[in-house]
N, C-alpha and C positions, 0 to 999 in steps of 0.2 A: 504493500500499499504506499503510495506517494503522495505527500502533502504539497500542495501548491502554496503561493503566498497567502492566499485568503484562508485556506484550511489550517494552516499553521497559527496565523493570528487568531482565529476562532478557538482553537485548541489551547492557546496561551492564555486567552481570556477566561475560559472554563477552569483551566488549572489555577489561575490567580484567584478567581472567586471562590473555588473549593478551598484553596489553602486560607484565604482571609476568613471564610465563614467557619472553618475548624478551629483556627488559632485565636480568634477575637474572643470568644467566651472564655477561653483559658487566660488571656492576657487581662480580661476585665475581672475575673476573679482574683488574679494575682495583685492587681491594683487595689481592690476593694478590701483585701485581706489585711487591712491595718489592725493595729492593736486594739483591743477593747478598752485600754486605758486611755488612748487618744480620743475615742468616741465619748467617753466619760468626761474627759477634760473639756471637750467642746460643749457638752451639755452644762457642765458647771459654769463655763464662760457665758454661756447664753442666759442662764438663770441670773448670773451676777449683772449683765446687762439690762435684763428685764427689771431687775429690783433697783437698778441705779435711776430709772425714770422717776422714781418719787424723790430723788436728789435734785432734780431740776425745778426750780421754783419760778412759777410764772406770776408776774405781778404787773401793776399799772397798765392793764389791758384797756385799750380804747379802740374807737371806730372813727374813721375819718372817710370823707368822701371827696373824689377828685374826678378829673377827666383824662382820658388817654389821648393820644395824638389824633385820633379819629373823631374826638368829641363825644365819645361814650362815657357813661358812668363808670367809675371805678371805686370799689370800696377797699379800704385798707385796714386791716386788724393790725395793730401795733401794740407793742409792750416791752417788757424787760424779762429776760432770762437769767437766773442766777444758779451757779453751780454750787450747791451745798454739800456735795459729796467730797471725796478724797481722790478722785481721778481727774484727768484732763479730758474734756469732752471735745470731740471734732465736729459733731452733727447732731442736730435735733430736729425731729419731725413732730408736728403738732396736728392733731385731728380737730377740725372745726365742725361743729354741729349746728347748722342753721335751722331755725324753727319757724313755723306759721303762728298765727294768732291763736291756735288751739294747742299750742306747745307741741305739735308733731314735727318730727325732724323731716325737712324738706330737702336738705343737702348735707350729706356727710362726706368731707373731703379732707384727705391728709396732705399736708404741704411741708416743705423744707422751711424751717424758720431760722436755722443757724447752720453754717457749714465753714469750716476752716480748710484751707488747702495746705499741703506740705506738712511741716512738723509742728505748726502752731495748733492752738485750741483755747478753749475757755478754761482758764485756770481755776484752781480751787478757791471758793469764796469770792469769785469775780462775777460781774454782771455785764451784760450787753444787751443793747436794744435789738428788737427784731421788727420787721414789717412784712406782711404778706398782703399781696394784692388779689383781688377777686373782681373780674369784670363781667362774668355771666352767672349772676345769681338768680334764682327762681323768683318769679313774681309773687309767689305765696309767701316769701320771706316777710317776717314782721318788722324788719329793719332795727331789730334788737342785737346787741352784741352776741355773737354765738357762744355757745358752750366750748370749752377749750380743755383738751387733755394731751399730755405728751405721750406720743405713741411709739417713737422710737429714738434710741439714743446709740450713738457710735462713740466708743472711747478710744483715746490714743493708747496705741500698743506700748 
């Protein structure tokens, strides 16, 4: 049996696919086989970061109204964040709950309120201002300051 250029290429593709399909599961098993202490360490770190959310103090929150470049209304939620914990914070995400006149949530949105690039961060016992803009709020919103909760914190390594 003699293979021409087309037959040889087809056979090479089949051989390559067969080799990959047999070796990929073994490679993935080897990569996934990390120690259980590593996964428990990650779990402890995640729990620590989750608990650290309570160490971020949100204060002096206000609501301001402005216009964007197109002349549309923009509402700004602004205030202060204070790091009351013992670690440096690089990023804080806040969840805003906008309600209607019946106190029903009409918009729940999480936004970045603070982010430091590079090696910097919000030091222990320091405060900084934040401002988050909203330009498409529901018509049902009651124009009252939204409820605010810290939803995510990223700590400096």
